[in-house]
PDB file of N, CA, C and O in Angstrom:
ATOM      1  N   UNK A   1     -34.996 -10.208  43.699  1.00  0.00           N
ATOM      2  CA  UNK A   1     -33.696 -10.776  44.512  1.00  0.00           C
ATOM      3  C   UNK A   1     -33.616 -11.676  45.685  1.00  0.00           C
ATOM      4  O   UNK A   1     -32.637 -12.319  46.063  1.00  0.00           O
ATOM      5  N   UNK A   2     -34.510 -11.633  46.075  1.00  0.00           N
ATOM      6  CA  UNK A   2     -34.657 -12.791  47.491  1.00  0.00           C
ATOM      7  C   UNK A   2     -35.040 -14.101  47.186  1.00  0.00           C
ATOM      8  O   UNK A   2     -34.961 -15.102  47.897  1.00  0.00           O
ATOM      9  N   UNK A   3     -35.605 -13.937  45.675  1.00  0.00           N
ATOM     10  CA  UNK A   3     -35.614 -15.417  45.081  1.00  0.00           C
ATOM     11  C   UNK A   3     -34.459 -15.966  44.684  1.00  0.00           C
ATOM     12  O   UNK A   3     -34.136 -17.142  44.850  1.00  0.00           O
ATOM     13  N   UNK A   4     -33.836 -15.128  44.162  1.00  0.00           N
ATOM     14  CA  UNK A   4     -32.612 -15.599  43.693  1.00  0.00           C
ATOM     15  C   UNK A   4     -31.461 -16.132  44.832  1.00  0.00           C
ATOM     16  O   UNK A   4     -30.757 -17.139  44.770  1.00  0.00           O
ATOM     17  N   UNK A   5     -31.528 -15.070  45.914  1.00  0.00           N
ATOM     18  CA  UNK A   5     -30.999 -15.673  47.014  1.00  0.00           C
ATOM     19  C   UNK A   5     -31.463 -16.868  47.788  1.00  0.00           C
ATOM     20  O   UNK A   5     -30.692 -17.518  48.495  1.00  0.00           O
ATOM     21  N   UNK A   6     -32.626 -17.125  47.658  1.00  0.00           N
ATOM     22  CA  UNK A   6     -33.302 -18.275  48.466  1.00  0.00           C
ATOM     23  C   UNK A   6     -32.958 -19.711  47.496  1.00  0.00           C
ATOM     24  O   UNK A   6     -32.839 -20.831  47.993  1.00  0.00           O
ATOM     25  N   UNK A   7     -32.851 -19.451  46.239  1.00  0.00           N
ATOM     26  CA  UNK A   7     -32.825 -20.596  45.466  1.00  0.00           C
ATOM     27  C   UNK A   7     -30.870 -21.033  45.842  1.00  0.00           C
ATOM     28  O   UNK A   7     -30.384 -22.091  46.240  1.00  0.00           O
ATOM     29  N   UNK A   8     -30.173 -19.653  45.484  1.00  0.00           N
ATOM     30  CA  UNK A   8     -28.775 -20.004  45.741  1.00  0.00           C
ATOM     31  C   UNK A   8     -28.522 -20.651  47.142  1.00  0.00           C
ATOM     32  O   UNK A   8     -27.672 -21.484  47.454  1.00  0.00           O
ATOM     33  N   UNK A   9     -29.586 -19.984  47.986  1.00  0.00           N
ATOM     34  CA  UNK A   9     -28.962 -20.569  49.606  1.00  0.00           C
ATOM     35  C   UNK A   9     -29.006 -21.958  49.823  1.00  0.00           C
ATOM     36  O   UNK A   9     -28.216 -22.615  50.501  1.00  0.00           O
ATOM     37  N   UNK A  10     -30.167 -22.429  49.084  1.00  0.00           N
ATOM     38  CA  UNK A  10     -30.595 -23.693  49.447  1.00  0.00           C
ATOM     39  C   UNK A  10     -29.598 -24.675  48.688  1.00  0.00           C
ATOM     40  O   UNK A  10     -28.994 -25.578  49.269  1.00  0.00           O
ATOM     41  N   UNK A  11     -29.510 -24.451  47.568  1.00  0.00           N
ATOM     42  CA  UNK A  11     -28.577 -25.054  46.535  1.00  0.00           C
ATOM     43  C   UNK A  11     -26.925 -25.326  47.203  1.00  0.00           C
ATOM     44  O   UNK A  11     -26.257 -26.360  47.244  1.00  0.00           O
ATOM     45  N   UNK A  12     -26.666 -24.120  47.618  1.00  0.00           N
ATOM     46  CA  UNK A  12     -25.133 -24.166  48.156  1.00  0.00           C
ATOM     47  C   UNK A  12     -24.980 -24.433  49.560  1.00  0.00           C
ATOM     48  O   UNK A  12     -23.845 -24.724  49.937  1.00  0.00           O
ATOM     49  N   UNK A  13     -25.998 -24.384  50.487  1.00  0.00           N
ATOM     50  CA  UNK A  13     -25.872 -24.484  52.025  1.00  0.00           C
ATOM     51  C   UNK A  13     -25.234 -25.853  52.298  1.00  0.00           C
ATOM     52  O   UNK A  13     -24.134 -25.900  52.847  1.00  0.00           O
ATOM     53  N   UNK A  14     -25.868 -26.937  51.946  1.00  0.00           N
ATOM     54  CA  UNK A  14     -25.396 -28.384  52.127  1.00  0.00           C
ATOM     55  C   UNK A  14     -23.828 -28.495  51.504  1.00  0.00           C
ATOM     56  O   UNK A  14     -23.409 -29.651  51.440  1.00  0.00           O
ATOM     57  N   UNK A  15     -23.057 -27.605  51.111  1.00  0.00           N
ATOM     58  CA  UNK A  15     -21.908 -27.717  50.028  1.00  0.00           C
ATOM     59  C   UNK A  15     -20.825 -26.863  51.146  1.00  0.00           C
ATOM     60  O   UNK A  15     -19.653 -27.211  51.288  1.00  0.00           O
ATOM     61  N   UNK A  16     -21.436 -25.724  51.878  1.00  0.00           N
ATOM     62  CA  UNK A  16     -20.780 -25.106  53.326  1.00  0.00           C
ATOM     63  C   UNK A  16     -20.279 -23.650  52.888  1.00  0.00           C
ATOM     64  O   UNK A  16     -19.384 -22.995  53.423  1.00  0.00           O
ATOM     65  N   UNK A  17     -21.123 -23.276  51.711  1.00  0.00           N
ATOM     66  CA  UNK A  17     -21.142 -22.347  50.951  1.00  0.00           C
ATOM     67  C   UNK A  17     -22.450 -21.191  51.479  1.00  0.00           C
ATOM     68  O   UNK A  17     -23.609 -21.594  51.390  1.00  0.00           O
ATOM     69  N   UNK A  18     -22.276 -20.266  51.829  1.00  0.00           N
ATOM     70  CA  UNK A  18     -23.050 -19.244  52.539  1.00  0.00           C
ATOM     71  C   UNK A  18     -23.234 -18.157  51.602  1.00  0.00           C
ATOM     72  O   UNK A  18     -22.275 -17.525  51.159  1.00  0.00           O
ATOM     73  N   UNK A  19     -24.448 -17.916  51.281  1.00  0.00           N
ATOM     74  CA  UNK A  19     -25.511 -16.725  50.298  1.00  0.00           C
ATOM     75  C   UNK A  19     -25.663 -16.014  51.191  1.00  0.00           C
ATOM     76  O   UNK A  19     -26.060 -16.567  52.217  1.00  0.00           O
ATOM     77  N   UNK A  20     -25.429 -14.472  51.252  1.00  0.00           N
ATOM     78  CA  UNK A  20     -25.951 -13.404  51.723  1.00  0.00           C
ATOM     79  C   UNK A  20     -26.087 -12.156  50.925  1.00  0.00           C
ATOM     80  O   UNK A  20     -25.421 -12.231  49.892  1.00  0.00           O
ATOM     81  N   UNK A  21     -26.784 -10.934  51.072  1.00  0.00           N
ATOM     82  CA  UNK A  21     -26.894 -10.100  50.394  1.00  0.00           C
ATOM     83  C   UNK A  21     -27.075  -8.863  51.213  1.00  0.00           C
ATOM     84  O   UNK A  21     -27.770  -8.890  52.229  1.00  0.00           O
ATOM     85  N   UNK A  22     -26.252  -7.386  50.653  1.00  0.00           N
ATOM     86  CA  UNK A  22     -26.000  -6.411  51.207  1.00  0.00           C
ATOM     87  C   UNK A  22     -26.478  -5.157  50.708  1.00  0.00           C
ATOM     88  O   UNK A  22     -25.948  -4.632  49.729  1.00  0.00           O
ATOM     89  N   UNK A  23     -27.366  -4.683  51.265  1.00  0.00           N
ATOM     90  CA  UNK A  23     -28.325  -3.724  50.948  1.00  0.00           C
ATOM     91  C   UNK A  23     -28.250  -2.459  51.237  1.00  0.00           C
ATOM     92  O   UNK A  23     -29.066  -1.974  52.021  1.00  0.00           O
ATOM     93  N   UNK A  24     -27.217  -1.661  50.636  1.00  0.00           N
ATOM     94  CA  UNK A  24     -26.814  -0.604  51.165  1.00  0.00           C
ATOM     95  C   UNK A  24     -27.813   0.810  50.941  1.00  0.00           C
ATOM     96  O   UNK A  24     -28.494   0.987  49.931  1.00  0.00           O
ATOM     97  N   UNK A  25     -27.755   1.587  51.890  1.00  0.00           N
ATOM     98  CA  UNK A  25     -28.349   2.961  51.754  1.00  0.00           C
ATOM     99  C   UNK A  25     -27.541   3.816  51.613  1.00  0.00           C
ATOM    100  O   UNK A  25     -26.391   3.496  51.311  1.00  0.00           O
ATOM    101  N   UNK A  26     -27.937   5.314  51.809  1.00  0.00           N
ATOM    102  CA  UNK A  26     -27.136   6.339  51.256  1.00  0.00           C
ATOM    103  C   UNK A  26     -25.609   6.194  52.098  1.00  0.00           C
ATOM    104  O   UNK A  26     -25.519   5.960  53.303  1.00  0.00           O
ATOM    105  N   UNK A  27     -24.615   6.364  51.290  1.00  0.00           N
ATOM    106  CA  UNK A  27     -23.297   6.364  51.334  1.00  0.00           C
ATOM    107  C   UNK A  27     -22.502   7.297  51.414  1.00  0.00           C
ATOM    108  O   UNK A  27     -22.709   7.810  50.314  1.00  0.00           O
ATOM    109  N   UNK A  28     -21.548   8.071  52.001  1.00  0.00           N
ATOM    110  CA  UNK A  28     -20.923   9.170  51.858  1.00  0.00           C
ATOM    111  C   UNK A  28     -20.155   8.469  50.565  1.00  0.00           C
ATOM    112  O   UNK A  28     -19.278   7.628  50.761  1.00  0.00           O
ATOM    113  N   UNK A  29     -20.513   8.837  49.350  1.00  0.00           N
ATOM    114  CA  UNK A  29     -19.550   8.792  48.157  1.00  0.00           C
ATOM    115  C   UNK A  29     -20.212   9.567  46.849  1.00  0.00           C
ATOM    116  O   UNK A  29     -21.281  10.174  46.802  1.00  0.00           O
ATOM    117  N   UNK A  30     -19.500   9.409  46.088  1.00  0.00           N
ATOM    118  CA  UNK A  30     -19.507  10.647  44.686  1.00  0.00           C
ATOM    119  C   UNK A  30     -20.896  10.369  44.461  1.00  0.00           C
ATOM    120  O   UNK A  30     -21.515  11.350  44.048  1.00  0.00           O
ATOM    121  N   UNK A  31     -21.464   9.482  44.588  1.00  0.00           N
ATOM    122  CA  UNK A  31     -22.534   9.305  43.719  1.00  0.00           C
ATOM    123  C   UNK A  31     -23.951   9.831  44.468  1.00  0.00           C
ATOM    124  O   UNK A  31     -24.922  10.270  43.852  1.00  0.00           O
ATOM    125  N   UNK A  32     -23.863   9.697  45.851  1.00  0.00           N
ATOM    126  CA  UNK A  32     -24.866  10.106  46.630  1.00  0.00           C
ATOM    127  C   UNK A  32     -24.636  12.016  46.398  1.00  0.00           C
ATOM    128  O   UNK A  32     -25.640  12.728  46.433  1.00  0.00           O
ATOM    129  N   UNK A  33     -23.756  12.405  46.258  1.00  0.00           N
ATOM    130  CA  UNK A  33     -23.172  13.870  46.006  1.00  0.00           C
ATOM    131  C   UNK A  33     -23.989  14.113  44.726  1.00  0.00           C
ATOM    132  O   UNK A  33     -24.829  15.012  44.674  1.00  0.00           O
ATOM    133  N   UNK A  34     -23.732  13.316  43.724  1.00  0.00           N
ATOM    134  CA  UNK A  34     -24.123  13.796  42.390  1.00  0.00           C
ATOM    135  C   UNK A  34     -25.620  13.644  41.945  1.00  0.00           C
ATOM    136  O   UNK A  34     -26.065  14.047  40.871  1.00  0.00           O
ATOM    137  N   UNK A  35     -26.318  13.017  42.909  1.00  0.00           N
ATOM    138  CA  UNK A  35     -27.881  13.329  42.835  1.00  0.00           C
ATOM    139  C   UNK A  35     -28.661  13.914  44.111  1.00  0.00           C
ATOM    140  O   UNK A  35     -29.890  13.960  44.165  1.00  0.00           O
ATOM    141  N   UNK A  36     -27.724  14.398  45.225  1.00  0.00           N
ATOM    142  CA  UNK A  36     -28.480  15.469  46.163  1.00  0.00           C
ATOM    143  C   UNK A  36     -27.924  16.423  45.874  1.00  0.00           C
ATOM    144  O   UNK A  36     -26.695  16.383  45.917  1.00  0.00           O
ATOM    145  N   UNK A  37     -28.422  17.344  45.570  1.00  0.00           N
ATOM    146  CA  UNK A  37     -27.937  19.048  45.339  1.00  0.00           C
ATOM    147  C   UNK A  37     -27.422  19.342  46.765  1.00  0.00           C
ATOM    148  O   UNK A  37     -28.081  18.944  47.726  1.00  0.00           O
ATOM    149  N   UNK A  38     -26.218  20.055  46.948  1.00  0.00           N
ATOM    150  CA  UNK A  38     -25.696  20.696  48.176  1.00  0.00           C
ATOM    151  C   UNK A  38     -26.597  21.576  48.903  1.00  0.00           C
ATOM    152  O   UNK A  38     -26.269  21.766  50.074  1.00  0.00           O
ATOM    153  N   UNK A  39     -27.454  22.052  48.575  1.00  0.00           N
ATOM    154  CA  UNK A  39     -28.399  22.698  49.007  1.00  0.00           C
ATOM    155  C   UNK A  39     -29.763  22.057  49.881  1.00  0.00           C
ATOM    156  O   UNK A  39     -30.656  22.483  50.613  1.00  0.00           O
ATOM    157  N   UNK A  40     -29.381  20.980  49.402  1.00  0.00           N
ATOM    158  CA  UNK A  40     -30.615  19.956  49.931  1.00  0.00           C
ATOM    159  C   UNK A  40     -29.911  18.646  50.803  1.00  0.00           C
ATOM    160  O   UNK A  40     -30.550  17.757  51.365  1.00  0.00           O
ATOM    161  N   UNK A  41     -28.558  18.768  50.758  1.00  0.00           N
ATOM    162  CA  UNK A  41     -28.103  17.295  51.352  1.00  0.00           C
ATOM    163  C   UNK A  41     -28.470  17.328  53.157  1.00  0.00           C
ATOM    164  O   UNK A  41     -28.597  16.356  53.903  1.00  0.00           O
ATOM    165  N   UNK A  42     -28.573  18.765  53.487  1.00  0.00           N
ATOM    166  CA  UNK A  42     -28.323  18.617  54.997  1.00  0.00           C
ATOM    167  C   UNK A  42     -29.961  17.903  55.449  1.00  0.00           C
ATOM    168  O   UNK A  42     -30.218  17.208  56.432  1.00  0.00           O
ATOM    169  N   UNK A  43     -30.777  18.308  54.482  1.00  0.00           N
ATOM    170  CA  UNK A  43     -32.187  18.099  54.730  1.00  0.00           C
ATOM    171  C   UNK A  43     -32.474  16.356  55.028  1.00  0.00           C
ATOM    172  O   UNK A  43     -33.046  15.775  55.951  1.00  0.00           O
ATOM    173  N   UNK A  44     -31.686  15.792  53.598  1.00  0.00           N
ATOM    174  CA  UNK A  44     -31.860  14.513  53.112  1.00  0.00           C
ATOM    175  C   UNK A  44     -31.237  13.884  54.324  1.00  0.00           C
ATOM    176  O   UNK A  44     -31.918  13.020  54.877  1.00  0.00           O
ATOM    177  N   UNK A  45     -29.681  14.259  54.999  1.00  0.00           N
ATOM    178  CA  UNK A  45     -29.483  13.721  56.435  1.00  0.00           C
ATOM    179  C   UNK A  45     -30.258  13.403  57.071  1.00  0.00           C
ATOM    180  O   UNK A  45     -30.587  12.254  57.362  1.00  0.00           O
ATOM    181  N   UNK A  46     -30.864  14.790  57.536  1.00  0.00           N
ATOM    182  CA  UNK A  46     -31.790  14.852  58.457  1.00  0.00           C
ATOM    183  C   UNK A  46     -32.927  13.556  58.411  1.00  0.00           C
ATOM    184  O   UNK A  46     -33.422  13.042  59.414  1.00  0.00           O
ATOM    185  N   UNK A  47     -33.170  13.221  57.198  1.00  0.00           N
ATOM    186  CA  UNK A  47     -34.205  12.573  56.865  1.00  0.00           C
ATOM    187  C   UNK A  47     -33.992  11.021  57.257  1.00  0.00           C
ATOM    188  O   UNK A  47     -34.844  10.139  57.360  1.00  0.00           O
ATOM    189  N   UNK A  48     -32.721  10.964  57.425  1.00  0.00           N
ATOM    190  CA  UNK A  48     -31.520   9.339  57.835  1.00  0.00           C
ATOM    191  C   UNK A  48     -32.285   9.414  59.470  1.00  0.00           C
ATOM    192  O   UNK A  48     -32.353  10.396  60.209  1.00  0.00           O
ATOM    193  N   UNK A  49     -32.705   8.289  59.661  1.00  0.00           N
ATOM    194  CA  UNK A  49     -32.900   8.331  61.264  1.00  0.00           C
ATOM    195  C   UNK A  49     -31.456   8.532  62.121  1.00  0.00           C
ATOM    196  O   UNK A  49     -31.411   9.158  63.180  1.00  0.00           O
ATOM    197  N   UNK A  50     -30.192   7.845  61.436  1.00  0.00           N
ATOM    198  CA  UNK A  50     -28.890   7.871  62.408  1.00  0.00           C
ATOM    199  C   UNK A  50     -28.461   9.486  62.119  1.00  0.00           C
ATOM    200  O   UNK A  50     -27.374   9.834  62.580  1.00  0.00           O
ATOM    201  N   UNK A  51     -29.226  10.441  61.414  1.00  0.00           N
ATOM    202  CA  UNK A  51     -28.457  11.652  61.037  1.00  0.00           C
ATOM    203  C   UNK A  51     -27.445  11.602  60.452  1.00  0.00           C
ATOM    204  O   UNK A  51     -26.707  12.582  60.548  1.00  0.00           O
ATOM    205  N   UNK A  52     -26.948  10.274  59.496  1.00  0.00           N
ATOM    206  CA  UNK A  52     -25.609  10.507  59.202  1.00  0.00           C
ATOM    207  C   UNK A  52     -25.591   9.645  57.654  1.00  0.00           C
ATOM    208  O   UNK A  52     -26.517   8.864  57.435  1.00  0.00           O
ATOM    209  N   UNK A  53     -24.540   9.824  56.656  1.00  0.00           N
ATOM    210  CA  UNK A  53     -24.657   9.090  55.535  1.00  0.00           C
ATOM    211  C   UNK A  53     -23.393   8.330  56.173  1.00  0.00           C
ATOM    212  O   UNK A  53     -22.653   8.754  57.061  1.00  0.00           O
ATOM    213  N   UNK A  54     -23.318   6.838  55.356  1.00  0.00           N
ATOM    214  CA  UNK A  54     -23.150   5.445  55.705  1.00  0.00           C
ATOM    215  C   UNK A  54     -21.917   5.686  55.588  1.00  0.00           C
ATOM    216  O   UNK A  54     -21.695   6.802  55.120  1.00  0.00           O
ATOM    217  N   UNK A  55     -21.047   5.094  55.824  1.00  0.00           N
ATOM    218  CA  UNK A  55     -19.285   4.687  55.303  1.00  0.00           C
ATOM    219  C   UNK A  55     -18.848   3.483  54.625  1.00  0.00           C
ATOM    220  O   UNK A  55     -18.745   2.399  55.200  1.00  0.00           O
ATOM    221  N   UNK A  56     -18.549   3.710  53.200  1.00  0.00           N
ATOM    222  CA  UNK A  56     -18.101   2.823  52.604  1.00  0.00           C
ATOM    223  C   UNK A  56     -17.172   1.791  53.157  1.00  0.00           C
ATOM    224  O   UNK A  56     -17.134   0.673  52.643  1.00  0.00           O
ATOM    225  N   UNK A  57     -16.414   2.110  54.185  1.00  0.00           N
ATOM    226  CA  UNK A  57     -15.423   1.356  55.058  1.00  0.00           C
ATOM    227  C   UNK A  57     -16.551   0.469  55.780  1.00  0.00           C
ATOM    228  O   UNK A  57     -16.412  -0.739  55.587  1.00  0.00           O
ATOM    229  N   UNK A  58     -17.539   0.814  56.501  1.00  0.00           N
ATOM    230  CA  UNK A  58     -18.514  -0.038  57.094  1.00  0.00           C
ATOM    231  C   UNK A  58     -18.886  -1.243  56.187  1.00  0.00           C
ATOM    232  O   UNK A  58     -18.832  -2.418  56.549  1.00  0.00           O
ATOM    233  N   UNK A  59     -19.340  -0.720  54.736  1.00  0.00           N
ATOM    234  CA  UNK A  59     -19.782  -2.087  54.063  1.00  0.00           C
ATOM    235  C   UNK A  59     -18.777  -3.005  53.730  1.00  0.00           C
ATOM    236  O   UNK A  59     -19.020  -4.182  53.463  1.00  0.00           O
ATOM    237  N   UNK A  60     -17.316  -2.361  53.738  1.00  0.00           N
ATOM    238  CA  UNK A  60     -16.678  -3.349  53.171  1.00  0.00           C
ATOM    239  C   UNK A  60     -16.085  -4.075  54.670  1.00  0.00           C
ATOM    240  O   UNK A  60     -15.219  -4.930  54.485  1.00  0.00           O
ATOM    241  N   UNK A  61     -16.373  -3.878  55.746  1.00  0.00           N
ATOM    242  CA  UNK A  61     -16.158  -4.421  56.996  1.00  0.00           C
ATOM    243  C   UNK A  61     -17.314  -5.518  57.276  1.00  0.00           C
ATOM    244  O   UNK A  61     -17.151  -6.489  58.015  1.00  0.00           O
ATOM    245  N   UNK A  62     -18.635  -5.187  56.501  1.00  0.00           N
ATOM    246  CA  UNK A  62     -19.639  -5.910  56.951  1.00  0.00           C
ATOM    247  C   UNK A  62     -19.217  -7.277  55.794  1.00  0.00           C
ATOM    248  O   UNK A  62     -19.397  -8.448  56.129  1.00  0.00           O
ATOM    249  N   UNK A  63     -18.679  -6.912  54.507  1.00  0.00           N
ATOM    250  CA  UNK A  63     -18.586  -8.347  53.322  1.00  0.00           C
ATOM    251  C   UNK A  63     -17.258  -8.815  54.435  1.00  0.00           C
ATOM    252  O   UNK A  63     -17.428  -9.978  54.799  1.00  0.00           O
ATOM    253  N   UNK A  64     -16.243  -8.300  54.925  1.00  0.00           N
ATOM    254  CA  UNK A  64     -15.227  -9.032  55.848  1.00  0.00           C
ATOM    255  C   UNK A  64     -15.925 -10.243  56.240  1.00  0.00           C
ATOM    256  O   UNK A  64     -15.901 -11.416  55.868  1.00  0.00           O
ATOM    257  N   UNK A  65     -16.562  -9.565  57.125  1.00  0.00           N
ATOM    258  CA  UNK A  65     -17.370 -10.268  58.432  1.00  0.00           C
ATOM    259  C   UNK A  65     -18.417 -11.568  57.872  1.00  0.00           C
ATOM    260  O   UNK A  65     -18.508 -12.639  58.472  1.00  0.00           O
ATOM    261  N   UNK A  66     -19.120 -11.258  56.697  1.00  0.00           N
ATOM    262  CA  UNK A  66     -19.815 -12.180  56.104  1.00  0.00           C
ATOM    263  C   UNK A  66     -18.996 -13.352  55.162  1.00  0.00           C
ATOM    264  O   UNK A  66     -19.375 -14.483  54.855  1.00  0.00           O
ATOM    265  N   UNK A  67     -17.912 -12.744  54.873  1.00  0.00           N
ATOM    266  CA  UNK A  67     -16.697 -13.986  54.357  1.00  0.00           C
ATOM    267  C   UNK A  67     -16.003 -14.672  55.181  1.00  0.00           C
ATOM    268  O   UNK A  67     -15.215 -15.484  54.696  1.00  0.00           O
ATOM    269  N   UNK A  68     -16.082 -14.565  56.423  1.00  0.00           N
ATOM    270  CA  UNK A  68     -15.297 -14.982  57.323  1.00  0.00           C
ATOM    271  C   UNK A  68     -15.927 -16.445  57.799  1.00  0.00           C
ATOM    272  O   UNK A  68     -17.007 -16.796  57.324  1.00  0.00           O
ATOM    273  N   UNK A  69     -15.187 -17.330  58.799  1.00  0.00           N
ATOM    274  CA  UNK A  69     -15.616 -18.293  59.268  1.00  0.00           C
ATOM    275  C   UNK A  69     -16.789 -17.806  60.369  1.00  0.00           C
ATOM    276  O   UNK A  69     -17.763 -18.482  60.700  1.00  0.00           O
ATOM    277  N   UNK A  70     -16.471 -16.550  60.821  1.00  0.00           N
ATOM    278  CA  UNK A  70     -16.956 -16.192  62.271  1.00  0.00           C
ATOM    279  C   UNK A  70     -18.555 -16.042  61.740  1.00  0.00           C
ATOM    280  O   UNK A  70     -19.415 -16.102  62.619  1.00  0.00           O
ATOM    281  N   UNK A  71     -18.915 -15.883  60.578  1.00  0.00           N
ATOM    282  CA  UNK A  71     -20.394 -15.849  60.165  1.00  0.00           C
ATOM    283  C   UNK A  71     -20.883 -17.266  59.274  1.00  0.00           C
ATOM    284  O   UNK A  71     -21.777 -17.211  58.430  1.00  0.00           O
ATOM    285  N   UNK A  72     -20.187 -18.448  59.593  1.00  0.00           N
ATOM    286  CA  UNK A  72     -20.501 -19.658  58.985  1.00  0.00           C
ATOM    287  C   UNK A  72     -21.859 -20.000  59.275  1.00  0.00           C
ATOM    288  O   UNK A  72     -22.259 -20.816  58.445  1.00  0.00           O
ATOM    289  N   UNK A  73     -22.663 -19.721  60.063  1.00  0.00           N
ATOM    290  CA  UNK A  73     -24.007 -19.705  60.301  1.00  0.00           C
ATOM    291  C   UNK A  73     -25.222 -18.757  59.792  1.00  0.00           C
ATOM    292  O   UNK A  73     -26.439 -18.885  59.925  1.00  0.00           O
ATOM    293  N   UNK A  74     -24.457 -17.781  59.173  1.00  0.00           N
ATOM    294  CA  UNK A  74     -25.635 -16.896  58.480  1.00  0.00           C
ATOM    295  C   UNK A  74     -25.119 -16.849  56.989  1.00  0.00           C
ATOM    296  O   UNK A  74     -24.057 -16.693  56.387  1.00  0.00           O
ATOM    297  N   UNK A  75     -27.016 -17.160  56.612  1.00  0.00           N
ATOM    298  CA  UNK A  75     -26.882 -17.607  55.018  1.00  0.00           C
ATOM    299  C   UNK A  75     -28.410 -17.444  54.710  1.00  0.00           C
ATOM    300  O   UNK A  75     -29.259 -17.875  55.491  1.00  0.00           O
ATOM    301  N   UNK A  76     -28.706 -16.847  53.614  1.00  0.00           N
ATOM    302  CA  UNK A  76     -29.863 -16.499  53.366  1.00  0.00           C
ATOM    303  C   UNK A  76     -30.395 -14.928  53.965  1.00  0.00           C
ATOM    304  O   UNK A  76     -31.506 -14.418  53.818  1.00  0.00           O
ATOM    305  N   UNK A  77     -29.539 -14.537  54.474  1.00  0.00           N
ATOM    306  CA  UNK A  77     -30.127 -13.218  54.790  1.00  0.00           C
ATOM    307  C   UNK A  77     -29.559 -12.028  53.778  1.00  0.00           C
ATOM    308  O   UNK A  77     -28.592 -12.116  53.021  1.00  0.00           O
ATOM    309  N   UNK A  78     -30.465 -10.851  53.990  1.00  0.00           N
ATOM    310  CA  UNK A  78     -30.060  -9.387  53.472  1.00  0.00           C
ATOM    311  C   UNK A  78     -29.738  -8.470  54.508  1.00  0.00           C
ATOM    312  O   UNK A  78     -30.672  -8.001  55.159  1.00  0.00           O
ATOM    313  N   UNK A  79     -28.404  -8.091  54.807  1.00  0.00           N
ATOM    314  CA  UNK A  79     -28.264  -7.106  55.458  1.00  0.00           C
ATOM    315  C   UNK A  79     -28.726  -5.302  55.004  1.00  0.00           C
ATOM    316  O   UNK A  79     -28.282  -4.769  53.988  1.00  0.00           O
ATOM    317  N   UNK A  80     -29.433  -4.771  55.740  1.00  0.00           N
ATOM    318  CA  UNK A  80     -30.031  -3.262  55.351  1.00  0.00           C
ATOM    319  C   UNK A  80     -28.942  -2.642  55.981  1.00  0.00           C
ATOM    320  O   UNK A  80     -28.954  -2.645  57.212  1.00  0.00           O
ATOM    321  N   UNK A  81     -27.939  -2.074  55.356  1.00  0.00           N
ATOM    322  CA  UNK A  81     -27.303  -0.906  56.022  1.00  0.00           C
ATOM    323  C   UNK A  81     -27.916   0.384  55.623  1.00  0.00           C
ATOM    324  O   UNK A  81     -27.476   0.788  54.547  1.00  0.00           O
ATOM    325  N   UNK A  82     -28.441   0.834  55.951  1.00  0.00           N
ATOM    326  CA  UNK A  82     -29.124   1.816  55.755  1.00  0.00           C
ATOM    327  C   UNK A  82     -29.516   3.031  56.672  1.00  0.00           C
ATOM    328  O   UNK A  82     -30.436   3.795  56.381  1.00  0.00           O
ATOM    329  N   UNK A  83     -28.750   3.148  57.795  1.00  0.00           N
ATOM    330  CA  UNK A  83     -28.896   4.143  59.117  1.00  0.00           C
ATOM    331  C   UNK A  83     -30.717   4.082  59.486  1.00  0.00           C
ATOM    332  O   UNK A  83     -31.298   5.082  59.909  1.00  0.00           O
ATOM    333  N   UNK A  84     -31.206   3.176  59.319  1.00  0.00           N
ATOM    334  CA  UNK A  84     -32.699   3.080  59.920  1.00  0.00           C
ATOM    335  C   UNK A  84     -33.463   3.355  58.669  1.00  0.00           C
ATOM    336  O   UNK A  84     -34.676   3.265  58.857  1.00  0.00           O
ATOM    337  N   UNK A  85     -33.103   3.680  57.384  1.00  0.00           N
ATOM    338  CA  UNK A  85     -34.175   4.403  56.726  1.00  0.00           C
ATOM    339  C   UNK A  85     -35.466   2.999  56.124  1.00  0.00           C
ATOM    340  O   UNK A  85     -36.573   3.307  55.681  1.00  0.00           O
ATOM    341  N   UNK A  86     -35.072   1.801  56.231  1.00  0.00           N
ATOM    342  CA  UNK A  86     -35.493   0.997  55.685  1.00  0.00           C
ATOM    343  C   UNK A  86     -35.398  -0.071  56.810  1.00  0.00           C
ATOM    344  O   UNK A  86     -34.324  -0.290  57.368  1.00  0.00           O
ATOM    345  N   UNK A  87     -36.586  -0.757  57.146  1.00  0.00           N
ATOM    346  CA  UNK A  87     -36.651  -2.123  57.995  1.00  0.00           C
ATOM    347  C   UNK A  87     -37.430  -3.127  58.098  1.00  0.00           C
ATOM    348  O   UNK A  87     -38.642  -2.918  58.150  1.00  0.00           O
ATOM    349  N   UNK A  88     -36.998  -4.246  58.143  1.00  0.00           N
ATOM    350  CA  UNK A  88     -37.755  -5.174  57.984  1.00  0.00           C
ATOM    351  C   UNK A  88     -38.251  -5.748  59.475  1.00  0.00           C
ATOM    352  O   UNK A  88     -39.031  -6.698  59.542  1.00  0.00           O
TER     353      UNK A  88
END
């Protein structure tokens, strides 16, 4: 994915188009609840540094920010939104 991001960023930057990626971690969503059994959910959440599942609303807000003029200098970035599970 990072190679695609790099190529797209370089190709479109001169045209004023930013290219970024969002890498979400475990979110409060049906998919997470379908793969983590109820009896293991509390332990799963305790293993996340912020001790909670993420919010899909936060992902949407981040997308809105990246699409706005306020993020015009942000390009070629991957935003890891995962409660601290993975840090670069």
